[in-house]
BAPA-444786 format. One record per residue: residue number from 1; residue in three letters; x, y, z of N, C-alpha, C in turn. Coordinates in pm, whole numbers, plus 50000, padded with zeros to 5 digits. Example, Ala and Ser with C-alpha at 12.3 -4.5 7.8 and 13.67 -1.06 7.14 Angstrom:
2
guke|zanu|n.u|n.v|n.w|ca.u|ca.v|ca.w|c.u|c.v|c.w
1|ALA|51319|49431|50780|51230|49550|50780|51320|49670|50780
2|SER|51285|49775|50708|51367|49894|50714|51290|50003|50787
***
This chain:
390
guke|zanu|n.u|n.v|n.w|ca.u|ca.v|ca.w|c.u|c.v|c.w
1|MET|94553|41715|08351|94532|41750|08228|94469|41861|08208
2|PHE|94383|41926|08293|94305|42051|08309|94361|42144|08396
3|SER|94334|42270|08357|94389|42388|08444|94337|42387|08581
4|SER|94433|42435|08672|94388|42452|08810|94300|42563|08834
5|ARG|94271|42644|08708|94162|42752|08719|94022|42695|08711
6|LEU|94013|42564|08692|93873|42505|08704|93859|42437|08820
7|SER|93917|42441|08933|93914|42339|09061|93807|42372|09151
8|TRP|93709|42456|09110|93590|42452|09203|93514|42334|09220
9|ASN|93471|42328|09346|93376|42191|09394|93233|42200|09314
10|PRO|93221|42120|09244|93079|42116|09139|92957|42015|09222
11|ALA|92986|41979|09348|92903|41935|09428|92776|41993|09460
12|SER|92678|41949|09461|92558|42011|09488|92532|42075|09626
13|ASN|92520|42180|09687|92476|42199|09827|92348|42153|09885
14|ARG|92318|42189|10007|92199|42124|10087|92087|42190|10023
15|ILE|92081|42298|09991|91946|42386|09937|91922|42307|09776
16|THR|92032|42319|09699|92003|42264|09575|91960|42106|09562
17|CYS|92013|42045|09631|91961|41899|09662|91810|41904|09710
18|LEU|91773|41981|09798|91648|41986|09824|91534|42021|09717
19|ILE|91588|42147|09651|91504|42176|09547|91506|42071|09416
20|ASP|91600|42001|09382|91601|41873|09288|91497|41787|09350
21|ASP|91487|41751|09471|91395|41653|09538|91246|41694|09513
22|LEU|91233|41818|09562|91091|41884|09524|91049|41891|09378
23|ASN|91153|41927|09301|91103|41921|09164|91068|41779|09116
24|ARG|91150|41691|09154|91126|41541|09100|90986|41486|09165
25|SER|90944|41548|09270|90833|41519|09346|90707|41593|09267
26|GLY|90720|41679|09190|90627|41736|09110|90579|41854|09186
27|VAL|90646|41911|09291|90613|42027|09374|90608|42150|09294
28|THR|90520|42247|09314|90556|42357|09222|90600|42463|09347
29|LEU|90703|42520|09305|90760|42616|09413|90715|42756|09382
30|VAL|90725|42854|09483|90684|42991|09474|90843|43047|09484
31|ASP|90892|43062|09385|91035|43110|09370|91048|43261|09360
32|LEU|91096|43301|09465|91144|43445|09502|91263|43487|09478
33|THR|91352|43413|09392|91494|43438|09351|91507|43489|09203
34|GLY|91398|43471|09120|91426|43497|08978|91464|43637|08948
35|THR|91551|43650|08882|91589|43787|08836|91604|43824|08672
36|ASN|91557|43719|08585|91525|43728|08452|91425|43795|08427
37|PRO|91453|43932|08331|91357|44009|08310|91261|43941|08211
38|THR|91319|43842|08122|91241|43814|08012|91140|43718|08061
39|ALA|91140|43679|08173|91060|43540|08257|90952|43608|08356
40|ALA|90972|43741|08370|90904|43823|08512|90780|43878|08460
41|GLY|90726|43865|08313|90597|43900|08284|90588|44047|08221
42|PHE|90680|44123|08189|90691|44242|08151|90676|44263|08031
43|ASP|90596|44373|07954|90555|44374|07831|90675|44434|07753
44|MET|90692|44371|07630|90820|44424|07544|90714|44455|07409
45|ASP|90766|44587|07322|90716|44576|07219|90810|44512|07108
46|ALA|90753|44378|07090|90805|44278|07013|90848|44323|06870
47|ALA|90762|44373|06814|90775|44437|06669|90914|44528|06668
48|ALA|90917|44613|06767|91029|44698|06747|91168|44653|06762
49|VAL|91160|44556|06857|91283|44470|06894|91319|44397|06777
50|CYS|91227|44327|06715|91243|44239|06610|91304|44303|06491
51|ASN|91226|44415|06467|91266|44487|06346|91411|44550|06355
52|ALA|91419|44584|06468|91558|44653|06499|91681|44561|06474
53|ILE|91679|44441|06512|91780|44341|06494|91780|44278|06349
54|SER|91667|44278|06273|91664|44243|06139|91697|44341|06018
55|HIS|91755|44443|06056|91758|44561|05978|91876|44493|05837
56|PRO|91845|44532|05716|91949|44458|05622|92098|44508|05630
57|SER|92117|44618|05697|92253|44655|05715|92343|44536|05828
58|ILE|92265|44441|05887|92322|44345|05941|92418|44272|05864
59|LEU|92374|44249|05768|92448|44161|05656|92586|44200|05618
60|GLU|92586|44331|05663|92744|44369|05622|92835|44365|05746
61|TYR|92960|44332|05726|93046|44329|05860|93140|44455|05831
62|HIS|93147|44545|05936|93237|44630|05949|93324|44642|06111
63|PRO|93401|44531|06127|93468|44530|06250|93532|44655|06301
64|ASP|93508|44693|06421|93559|44799|06498|93618|44755|06635
65|PRO|93700|44773|06687|93756|44713|06808|93674|44754|06932
66|ARG|93633|44899|06920|93555|44971|07021|93410|44960|07005
67|GLY|93357|44891|06885|93231|44863|06847|93186|44980|06761
68|LEU|93042|44968|06679|93011|45028|06591|92994|45175|06637
69|ILE|93004|45283|06562|93016|45425|06630|92875|45457|06656
70|SER|92763|45397|06591|92652|45438|06624|92598|45391|06766
71|ALA|92639|45277|06777|92621|45182|06914|92682|45264|07016
72|ARG|92805|45294|06983|92883|45382|07088|92814|45517|07133
73|GLN|92777|45582|07023|92692|45709|07047|92559|45680|07148
74|ALA|92477|45562|07104|92380|45539|07180|92411|45541|07345
75|VAL|92540|45493|07368|92567|45488|07518|92604|45616|07556
76|VAL|92679|45673|07474|92728|45811|07502|92558|45896|07549
77|ASP|92479|45875|07456|92321|45950|07487|92264|45904|07620
78|TYR|92319|45770|07652|92260|45693|07773|92309|45804|07891
79|TYR|92442|45837|07882|92499|45890|07982|92468|46034|07988
80|HIS|92420|46084|07878|92408|46235|07886|92270|46244|07981
81|CYS|92160|46123|07961|92055|46122|08042|92082|46105|08201
82|HIS|92203|46077|08228|92266|46091|08390|92362|46202|08396
83|ASP|92354|46293|08296|92440|46417|08331|92591|46411|08334
84|ARG|92627|46316|08250|92752|46279|08219|92792|46289|08074
85|ASN|92906|46369|08065|92951|46381|07906|93073|46287|07903
86|VAL|93081|46211|07810|93170|46106|07763|93190|46111|07608
87|ASP|93317|46073|07594|93356|46080|07475|93363|45931|07376
88|PRO|93284|45940|07263|93224|45784|07220|93382|45694|07209
89|GLU|93499|45771|07192|93614|45690|07169|93667|45639|07311
90|THR|93583|45669|07434|93613|45615|07564|93534|45501|07591
91|VAL|93445|45459|07498|93344|45357|07500|93393|45224|07434
92|PHE|93383|45109|07519|93408|44989|07429|93302|44889|07443
93|LEU|93255|44825|07334|93137|44747|07351|93207|44608|07361
94|THR|93128|44512|07441|93162|44373|07482|93028|44300|07461
95|ALA|93038|44149|07489|92935|44071|07462|92833|44061|07598
96|SER|92908|44115|07687|92833|44115|07840|92919|44175|07942
97|THR|92835|44203|08054|92933|44272|08161|93034|44166|08217
98|SER|92999|44045|08201|93123|43943|08251|93230|43951|08162
99|GLU|93209|43949|08018|93298|43976|07960|93384|44104|07976
100|SER|93311|44227|08002|93388|44354|08032|93476|44332|08157
101|TYR|93444|44256|08242|93522|44212|08349|93658|44148|08317
102|ALA|93634|44047|08234|93737|43957|08184|93837|44042|08111
103|CYS|93786|44137|08012|93881|44224|07958|93956|44285|08039
104|LEU|93894|44371|08151|93970|44443|08257|94080|44368|08314
105|LEU|94056|44244|08371|94143|44180|08425|94267|44137|08365
106|LYS|94240|44118|08220|94356|44097|08143|94435|44236|08119
107|LEU|94346|44338|08110|94425|44470|08110|94523|44495|08246
108|LEU|94477|44483|08338|94539|44539|08443|94627|44456|08551
109|CYS|94579|44311|08524|94637|44224|08612|94737|44124|08537
110|ASP|94857|44082|08593|94912|43980|08571|94880|43829|08667
111|PRO|94898|43720|08617|94853|43612|08721|94919|43632|08847
112|GLY|94815|43614|08946|94864|43625|09067|94835|43755|09125
113|ASP|94813|43850|09060|94765|43996|09097|94644|44001|09171
114|THR|94612|44095|09268|94519|44086|09347|94419|44193|09311
115|VAL|94271|44197|09319|94163|44284|09284|94090|44285|09434
116|LEU|94035|44428|09459|93970|44426|09599|93820|44426|09539
117|VAL|93752|44346|09612|93587|44325|09582|93507|44348|09705
118|PRO|93390|44402|09695|93294|44420|09780|93234|44285|09864
119|ARG|93191|44296|09993|93135|44188|10063|93051|44235|10152
120|PRO|92928|44216|10150|92846|44124|10051|92857|44166|09906
121|SER|92834|44076|09818|92816|44102|09686|92755|43974|09599
122|TYR|92719|44005|09471|92691|43891|09390|92798|43778|09379
123|PRO|92800|43639|09391|92875|43558|09375|92933|43537|09219
124|LEU|92970|43621|09170|93032|43606|09033|93176|43636|09023
125|PHE|93229|43726|09100|93370|43767|09101|93468|43631|09107
126|ASP|93445|43566|09206|93521|43445|09213|93550|43367|09092
127|PHE|93459|43364|08986|93467|43267|08907|93540|43340|08769
128|LEU|93497|43460|08773|93562|43563|08671|93720|43565|08690
129|ALA|93742|43593|08810|93886|43612|08839|93965|43496|08834
130|GLY|93913|43380|08897|93955|43253|08891|94015|43227|08749
131|LEU|93918|43259|08657|93943|43199|08505|94060|43299|08451
132|GLU|94085|43432|08512|94225|43495|08453|94341|43487|08566
133|ALA|94319|43384|08649|94439|43362|08758|94452|43484|08819
134|VAL|94356|43553|08902|94360|43660|08956|94296|43630|09084
135|HIS|94373|43681|09201|94336|43660|09347|94243|43770|09391
136|LEU|94138|43741|09451|94032|43842|09493|94071|43858|09661
137|GLU|94050|43986|09709|94041|44017|09837|93929|44076|09878
138|PRO|93835|44046|09967|93721|44096|09996|93724|44225|10083
139|TYR|93666|44324|10070|93638|44439|10164|93515|44444|10230
140|ARG|93506|44481|10330|93371|44489|10371|93282|44609|10354
141|ILE|93131|44580|10322|93044|44702|10327|92964|44668|10444
142|ASN|92959|44758|10526|92882|44754|10694|92750|44819|10675
143|CYS|92645|44758|10733|92530|44836|10753|92518|44894|10904
144|LEU|92511|45025|10921|92543|45084|10995|92388|45124|11060
145|PRO|92345|45148|11185|92207|45195|11242|92177|45307|11174
146|ASP|92264|45399|11181|92216|45563|11151|92221|45611|11003
147|THR|92344|45529|10935|92376|45571|10803|92335|45472|10698
148|GLY|92295|45331|10717|92276|45240|10616|92415|45190|10573
149|TRP|92404|45127|10465|92534|45045|10422|92624|45165|10389
150|ARG|92745|45130|10428|92871|45221|10407|93003|45119|10361
151|ILE|93072|45160|10281|93195|45119|10231|93275|45141|10353
152|ASP|93368|45022|10392|93465|45018|10507|93573|45096|10427
153|LEU|93624|45207|10410|93744|45253|10350|93851|45211|10411
154|ALA|93854|45209|10561|93988|45171|10629|94022|45035|10600
155|HIS|93905|44942|10587|93937|44796|10554|94015|44813|10401
156|ILE|93970|44876|10329|94006|44875|10194|94150|44923|10185
157|ARG|94188|45022|10260|94344|45070|10271|94419|44954|10332
158|SER|94367|44877|10452|94459|44795|10510|94472|44669|10423
159|LEU|94401|44654|10331|94412|44512|10231|94542|44525|10127
160|ALA|94548|44687|10075|94644|44683|09979|94779|44646|09981
161|THR|94832|44584|09889|94964|44539|09872|95030|44570|09738
162|SER|95161|44537|09720|95225|44563|09598|95154|44509|09468
163|ARG|95113|44376|09502|95016|44322|09415|94869|44379|09373
164|THR|94821|44460|09445|94678|44521|09424|94677|44590|09316
165|ARG|94601|44577|09216|94579|44660|09098|94464|44726|09071
166|ALA|94361|44690|09136|94209|44765|09139|94122|44731|09222
167|VAL|94042|44821|09238|93910|44837|09342|93791|44810|09249
168|ILE|93698|44702|09281|93564|44688|09232|93450|44740|09283
169|LEU|93381|44811|09271|93258|44855|09312|93143|44823|09248
170|VAL|93025|44811|09300|92910|44777|09262|92790|44886|09263
171|ASN|92755|44966|09162|92702|45101|09215|92555|45095|09133
172|PRO|92433|45050|09216|92425|45012|09349|92479|44882|09360
173|ASN|92512|44840|09484|92580|44700|09507|92434|44603|09524
174|ASN|92467|44487|09457|92373|44371|09453|92426|44244|09553
175|PRO|92339|44240|09658|92212|44284|09688|92158|44394|09797
176|THR|92288|44448|09857|92240|44545|09954|92187|44658|09903
177|GLY|92181|44688|09745|92106|44820|09715|92168|44943|09732
178|SER|92310|44965|09803|92330|45092|09819|92426|45123|09736
179|TYR|92404|45285|09687|92483|45349|09602|92623|45402|09661
180|VAL|92711|45417|09571|92853|45478|09643|92806|45621|09669
181|ARG|92836|45667|09790|92828|45811|09829|92922|45886|09810
182|PRO|92909|46032|09771|92985|46117|09726|93146|46115|09812
183|ASP|93114|46097|09939|93234|46125|10030|93323|45987|10017
184|GLU|93249|45868|09991|93298|45761|09985|93380|45771|09844
185|TRP|93325|45814|09733|93364|45801|09619|93500|45910|09596
186|ASN|93472|46029|09676|93588|46109|09657|93710|46070|09733
187|ASP|93698|45985|09857|93798|45933|09888|93884|45799|09839
188|LEU|93783|45740|09763|93819|45612|09701|93925|45669|09567
189|CYS|93881|45785|09494|93943|45816|09399|94104|45907|09440
190|ARG|94091|45961|09536|94226|46014|09585|94299|45871|09612
191|TRP|94264|45799|09698|94339|45705|09731|94411|45613|09612
192|CYS|94317|45584|09504|94348|45501|09399|94431|45571|09315
193|ARG|94412|45697|09316|94528|45792|09241|94644|45782|09296
194|ASP|94643|45785|09435|94771|45824|09499|94863|45669|09494
195|HIS|94799|45544|09496|94835|45434|09478|94850|45350|09349
196|ASP|94831|45425|09239|94841|45377|09115|94744|45248|09104
197|LEU|94610|45258|09139|94515|45158|09124|94403|45205|09040
198|ALA|94341|45132|08988|94216|45146|08895|94093|45109|08955
199|LEU|93971|45210|08938|93853|45163|08979|93777|45105|08867
200|ILE|93719|44985|08897|93623|44916|08805|93492|44955|08884
201|VAL|93380|44989|08825|93241|45013|08888|93137|44981|08788
202|ASP|93083|44878|08856|92979|44795|08785|92832|44875|08815
203|GLU|92775|44929|08692|92667|44995|08750|92539|44951|08665
204|VAL|92530|44824|08663|92422|44738|08574|92284|44786|08636
205|PHE|92262|44816|08755|92131|44831|08816|92113|45008|08870
206|LEU|92215|45064|08797|92207|45223|08815|92079|45287|08807
207|ASP|91991|45251|08728|91882|45317|08688|91755|45276|08793
208|TYR|91801|45180|08855|91660|45127|08956|91661|45193|09099
209|VAL|91648|45326|09088|91682|45401|09228|91526|45378|09303
210|SER|91559|45380|09439|91426|45381|09513|91378|45509|09519
211|ALA|91239|45531|09533|91165|45658|09547|91189|45737|09671
212|HIS|91252|45647|09763|91305|45711|09901|91442|45779|09886
213|HIS|91505|45749|09776|91670|45767|09766|91687|45830|09637
214|PRO|91604|45912|09578|91628|45976|09460|91749|46046|09417
215|ALA|91819|46084|09531|91959|46186|09501|92072|46075|09513
216|ALA|92057|45948|09528|92162|45841|09563|92218|45800|09420
217|ARG|92136|45837|09305|92182|45770|09169|92279|45870|09131
218|GLU|92413|45831|09101|92521|45916|09044|92598|45813|08966
219|SER|92613|45829|08835|92717|45762|08771|92845|45779|08766
220|THR|92941|45704|08768|93088|45724|08762|93139|45775|08628
221|ALA|93082|45753|08533|93139|45759|08392|93185|45913|08391
222|GLY|93273|45915|08303|93361|46042|08265|93446|46098|08387
223|ASN|93454|46014|08501|93558|46063|08618|93670|46079|08568
224|SER|93730|46210|08621|93852|46249|08598|93970|46236|08689
225|ALA|93927|46185|08807|94009|46193|08926|94076|46070|08929
226|ALA|94036|45963|08878|94152|45826|08906|94100|45755|08776
227|LEU|94190|45659|08740|94152|45561|08632|94031|45502|08651
228|THR|93936|45516|08567|93804|45436|08609|93751|45394|08499
229|PHE|93701|45270|08510|93615|45180|08414|93470|45151|08449
230|THR|93387|45232|08395|93233|45209|08425|93169|45110|08348
231|LEU|93089|44996|08402|93053|44894|08332|92871|44895|08349
232|SER|92843|44893|08222|92690|44814|08217|92639|44773|08096
233|GLY|92535|44729|08063|92473|44678|07952|92323|44658|07936
234|ILE|92296|44593|07854|92147|44599|07812|92075|44467|07898
235|SER|92135|44398|07953|92075|44281|08018|91989|44355|08125
236|LYS|92034|44470|08184|91950|44533|08289|91891|44634|08263
237|VAL|91970|44732|08170|91904|44868|08117|91792|44853|08054
238|LEU|91786|44732|07942|91689|44710|07864|91622|44596|07886
239|GLY|91641|44524|07991|91562|44384|08040|91587|44282|07924
240|LEU|91713|44298|07815|91726|44209|07702|91874|44136|07716
241|PRO|91871|44050|07819|91993|43973|07852|92011|43864|07728
242|GLN|91926|43837|07652|91951|43741|07533|92018|43813|07418
243|LEU|92018|43934|07412|92092|44005|07294|92230|44012|07333
244|LYS|92287|44001|07470|92418|43995|07483|92498|44124|07453
245|LEU|92477|44249|07512|92572|44350|07494|92597|44420|07618
246|GLY|92724|44445|07632|92771|44543|07757|92851|44643|07711
247|TRP|92903|44728|07786|93006|44803|07758|93094|44838|07884
248|ILE|93201|44914|07844|93301|44986|07923|93318|45127|07879
249|GLN|93314|45216|07983|93339|45354|07955|93480|45382|08022
250|VAL|93599|45424|07953|93709|45473|08015|93727|45604|08063
251|SER|93775|45645|08168|93787|45767|08200|93915|45788|08302
252|GLY|93942|45895|08322|94069|45944|08414|94144|46044|08387
253|PRO|94278|46058|08446|94361|46163|08376|94417|46102|08235
254|PRO|94424|46199|08152|94483|46156|08010|94587|46067|08015
255|SER|94692|46112|08092|94817|46021|08070|94786|45863|08136
256|LEU|94687|45846|08192|94629|45695|08229|94531|45660|08131
257|CYS|94453|45739|08090|94332|45723|08001|94368|45659|07853
258|ARG|94477|45747|07820|94489|45710|07683|94563|45569|07651
259|PRO|94674|45531|07736|94722|45397|07710|94622|45304|07754
260|ALA|94552|45326|07842|94420|45215|07903|94340|45194|07767
261|CYS|94307|45296|07684|94214|45278|07584|94306|45213|07481
262|ARG|94410|45238|07462|94503|45178|07354|94512|45011|07367
263|HIS|94559|44989|07514|94556|44846|07543|94410|44767|07521
264|LEU|94323|44846|07565|94187|44779|07573|94153|44758|07431
265|GLU|94179|44826|07343|94160|44818|07205|94225|44687|07136
266|LEU|94341|44676|07184|94409|44553|07138|94329|44436|07167
267|ILE|94305|44439|07304|94221|44313|07367|94099|44288|07301
268|SER|94010|44396|07260|93892|44392|07205|93901|44333|07066
269|ASP|94017|44393|06995|94037|44370|06847|94086|44193|06833
270|THR|94134|44150|06955|94157|44032|06930|94012|43916|06938
271|TYR|93906|43969|07003|93813|43886|07023|93695|43945|06916
272|LEU|93687|44056|06931|93569|44126|06823|93434|44064|06875
273|SER|93385|44034|07003|93279|43967|07021|93138|44016|07015
274|ALA|93137|44145|07020|92999|44223|07003|92966|44189|06873
275|SER|92832|44131|06861|92780|44087|06727|92717|44218|06657
276|THR|92726|44209|06531|92684|44327|06441|92527|44367|06462
277|PRO|92455|44272|06470|92289|44276|06469|92262|44357|06585
278|VAL|92307|44333|06725|92261|44400|06829|92345|44535|06853
279|GLN|92451|44522|06790|92510|44676|06781|92442|44775|06696
280|THR|92389|44720|06566|92307|44800|06471|92209|44841|06559
281|ALA|92114|44735|06621|91989|44777|06678|92007|44861|06808
282|LEU|92108|44883|06853|92101|44958|06988|92057|45075|06989
283|PRO|92061|45187|06888|92005|45298|06903|91859|45295|06908
284|ILE|91786|45215|06825|91641|45182|06838|91602|45097|06964
285|LEU|91681|45012|07011|91641|44931|07143|91664|45056|07265
286|MET|91753|45123|07240|91751|45221|07371|91635|45315|07381
287|ALA|91567|45329|07264|91436|45400|07279|91325|45341|07333
288|GLN|91376|45203|07371|91235|45131|07451|91296|45142|07608
289|ARG|91372|45207|07648|91452|45222|07775|91340|45257|07884
290|ASP|91258|45361|07863|91179|45426|07959|91048|45309|07970
291|PHE|90996|45275|07843|90893|45170|07870|90902|45051|07956
292|PHE|91034|44995|07913|91063|44889|08010|91095|44926|08165
293|GLN|91159|45037|08175|91214|45050|08329|91081|45116|08415
294|HIS|90999|45168|08340|90887|45218|08412|90797|45079|08465
295|GLN|90810|44991|08411|90733|44862|08441|90812|44811|08564
296|VAL|90959|44809|08557|91024|44752|08640|91036|44825|08765
297|GLN|91012|44950|08759|91028|45034|08878|90874|45032|08967
298|ASP|90744|45000|08884|90643|44982|08958|90636|44847|09021
299|ARG|90711|44741|08953|90698|44600|09001|90765|44629|09137
300|ILE|90863|44682|09136|90968|44697|09255|90892|44765|09370
301|HIS|90852|44892|09328|90750|44961|09449|90636|44880|09512
302|THR|90568|44808|09414|90452|44715|09449|90494|44617|09554
303|ASN|90591|44533|09505|90651|44446|09605|90706|44496|09727
304|GLU|90784|44604|09729|90867|44655|09842|90727|44722|09921
305|ILE|90644|44781|09913|90531|44815|10001|90464|44702|10055
306|PHE|90445|44587|09965|90401|44465|10036|90472|44436|10151
307|LEU|90619|44408|10087|90702|44349|10202|90710|44446|10335
308|LYS|90722|44567|10315|90746|44639|10429|90623|44615|10528
309|THR|90492|44617|10474|90379|44610|10555|90364|44463|10618
310|ALA|90416|44344|10540|90418|44232|10594|90517|44215|10701
311|CYS|90639|44294|10702|90745|44279|10801|90687|44337|10935
312|ASP|90563|44410|10948|90514|44468|11049|90464|44335|11142
313|ARG|90449|44231|11093|90392|44110|11171|90507|44035|11219
314|LEU|90625|44069|11188|90760|43991|11247|90750|44054|11389
315|THR|90781|43946|11471|90827|43996|11630|90978|44017|11619
316|SER|91047|43956|11547|91178|43994|11540|91229|44003|11401
317|GLY|91332|44078|11370|91384|44099|11233|91310|44221|11168
318|ARG|91374|44260|11048|91320|44353|10977|91369|44383|10826
319|MET|91314|44439|10761|91376|44457|10601|91481|44579|10600
320|LEU|91600|44541|10546|91678|44648|10560|91669|44745|10438
321|SER|91733|44887|10453|91692|44964|10379|91755|44958|10224
322|ARG|91690|44986|10123|91713|44954|09969|91705|45090|09926
323|GLU|91842|45149|09853|91849|45267|09788|91827|45229|09632
324|GLY|91868|45104|09576|91847|45085|09448|91854|44949|09433
325|GLY|91851|44886|09290|91866|44758|09243|91716|44695|09269
326|TRP|91717|44560|09264|91583|44481|09262|91584|44368|09373
327|ALA|91678|44392|09482|91690|44279|09570|91625|44335|09690
328|ALA|91549|44263|09793|91535|44278|09918|91590|44196|10017
329|ILE|91657|44260|10142|91708|44208|10222|91633|44177|10336
330|LEU|91612|44049|10435|91529|44048|10521|91644|43991|10658
331|ALA|91671|44070|10756|91769|44045|10859|91662|44000|10962
332|MET|91637|43864|10968|91543|43795|11040|91552|43781|11192
333|GLN|91687|43779|11255|91731|43803|11385|91626|43703|11467
334|ASN|91612|43576|11437|91564|43458|11528|91613|43357|11566
335|GLY|91751|43375|11565|91828|43261|11607|91852|43157|11508
336|ILE|91780|43140|11408|91798|43014|11303|91903|43080|11190
337|SER|91938|42977|11154|92047|43018|11055|91993|43044|10904
338|ASP|92044|43127|10833|91974|43160|10700|91965|43024|10643
339|GLU|92066|42916|10617|92039|42809|10548|91941|42729|10593
340|ASP|91916|42714|10739|91798|42626|10782|91669|42697|10771
341|MET|91672|42837|10762|91534|42892|10726|91498|42862|10585
342|VAL|91594|42874|10483|91553|42839|10347|91533|42735|10322
343|CYS|91572|42610|10392|91537|42475|10376|91414|42445|10440
344|ARG|91392|42513|10569|91240|42487|10636|91129|42547|10533
345|LEU|91164|42666|10463|91059|42706|10380|91041|42628|10236
346|LEU|91172|42578|10224|91137|42494|10107|91051|42359|10122
347|GLU|91073|42304|10237|91014|42189|10291|90878|42186|10330
348|SER|90831|42290|10406|90717|42311|10469|90616|42414|10391
349|ASP|90676|42505|10313|90579|42596|10257|90622|42612|10117
350|HIS|90713|42534|10037|90749|42535|09898|90750|42672|09867
351|VAL|90836|42745|09931|90891|42896|09898|91036|42890|09893
352|LEU|91101|42945|09761|91243|42967|09792|91284|43113|09768
353|VAL|91381|43129|09868|91466|43272|09875|91605|43232|09880
354|HIS|91675|43329|09862|91832|43300|09877|91893|43318|10026
355|PRO|91966|43239|10080|92022|43244|10209|92135|43347|10185
356|GLY|92160|43438|10310|92255|43566|10289|92403|43496|10253
357|TYR|92417|43380|10304|92582|43346|10280|92598|43333|10126
358|PHE|92491|43297|10047|92513|43303|09909|92579|43414|09856
359|TYR|92581|43545|09896|92629|43662|09901|92727|43703|09999
360|ASP|92789|43626|10086|92888|43646|10176|92834|43752|10292
361|PHE|92742|43737|10323|92699|43814|10455|92762|43762|10558
362|ASP|92789|43884|10641|92873|43839|10787|92786|43776|10861
363|ALA|92663|43797|10885|92548|43750|10951|92492|43647|10901
364|ASP|92442|43560|10972|92396|43415|10909|92234|43407|10932
365|ASP|92167|43520|10938|92020|43532|10958|91958|43610|10859
366|CYS|92022|43637|10724|91967|43712|10631|91906|43656|10518
367|LEU|91776|43672|10469|91740|43626|10367|91727|43704|10257
368|VAL|91741|43679|10132|91737|43767|09997|91623|43733|09915
369|ALA|91534|43816|09870|91413|43798|09784|91435|43875|09678
370|SER|91383|43868|09556|91397|43951|09426|91263|44008|09428
371|LEU|91278|44144|09392|91173|44251|09375|91119|44237|09277
372|LEU|91171|44148|09170|91149|44138|09022|91015|44037|09010
373|SER|91006|43954|09110|90884|43865|09125|90754|43902|09094
374|ARG|90676|43837|09012|90536|43872|08994|90466|43902|09130
375|PRO|90379|44003|09120|90341|44051|09260|90250|43935|09337
376|ASP|90161|43855|09261|90088|43747|09321|90190|43644|09402
377|ASP|90291|43606|09313|90387|43515|09370|90464|43573|09479
378|PHE|90492|43686|09475|90580|43789|09597|90483|43770|09713
379|ALA|90351|43801|09691|90268|43822|09797|90244|43689|09887
380|THR|90235|43601|09795|90224|43456|09872|90326|43394|09912
381|GLY|90442|43399|09850|90587|43373|09913|90594|43437|10064
382|ILE|90591|43571|10054|90629|43649|10159|90516|43625|10255
383|ASP|90389|43593|10234|90287|43574|10358|90340|43438|10418
384|ARG|90371|43331|10310|90425|43217|10397|90564|43211|10495
385|LEU|90638|43320|10433|90773|43329|10506|90723|43400|10647
386|ILE|90666|43502|10617|90616|43547|10767|90560|43483|10855
387|ALA|90469|43377|10808|90383|43302|10896|90472|43186|10950
388|ARG|90584|43153|10879|90669|43060|10929|90760|43121|11033
389|PHE|90810|43233|11033|90905|43279|11128|90865|43421|11215
390|ARG|90749|43444|11196|90711|43559|11295|90735|43533|11418
***
């Protein structure tokens, strides 16, 4: 009766079952996996946000497939801050980055076509692609001793077939925190242009660059070298996931950009999913960006400094370099699998971190923690983790 696109296994895994048991027992967990900015203790100008979304103009409906011009101009202004000049007519508003992906898979792929995705990365692409009947082929991002995380360009080239339609990049990647480097970007643009492939670049964590890598942050918006769709949204940029607004910026050679925008307008016009209140509010909400992001950067810096110092107590293992984003990766190198480490921490220390396999790490000894965690919780959880596995 139901579509085969919904054939995922819904069974709970070992870690989820253990968490459920502990919760039923009344145990309070130190959760170092949280990434919801509205639950992380940041200050928001509640009056400004509420006033912005309650303006009388929200009572009027003026649908535009691309989104209200005032909201699209706010996105253009955001990219000006990143030294990128884009035309508001190349900006399309959506209800979320996830919806942006869904629109682009509809735009670029027929059922059974293939899109190349990074590995390791956040485990969302399988569901998004599956719902569009699109096949995913993962390409490697390798952590090299001298250069850090690098995209395996040779692996990408080896995966392409006549059914390949696009390459997805996450800039910076989640959870590795690695930005796309200029040489990687230039090579990918040339290769995609020569093979009639599109680039889909997810930049939701773009603003959260490490103080040690300030030059790493480069947006791909306005790229002219290949057909490019740059994605972001207010979930991460403003810490307002509940208001549900994302965007796609289309760029590339005019011969490709123009028809892409025309087709994307048809798709967007079919759904018109971005709500009027949040579109109307976006220019005012964007004025809160620095206020929110400075808090996040301070939190990330505080937790990262603590983690680096704590890792000095490890007899084996290390924290991997982070260029951006808000995840920290520990390569433990202690002969214990990631799943076993997570379960031991839960059972014995009531601390929750993510196992590396959640993000498809090749190695099975990596743990991932959120640098968005409240500092007291983060310090408590990391101290227990280090004491357990040092």
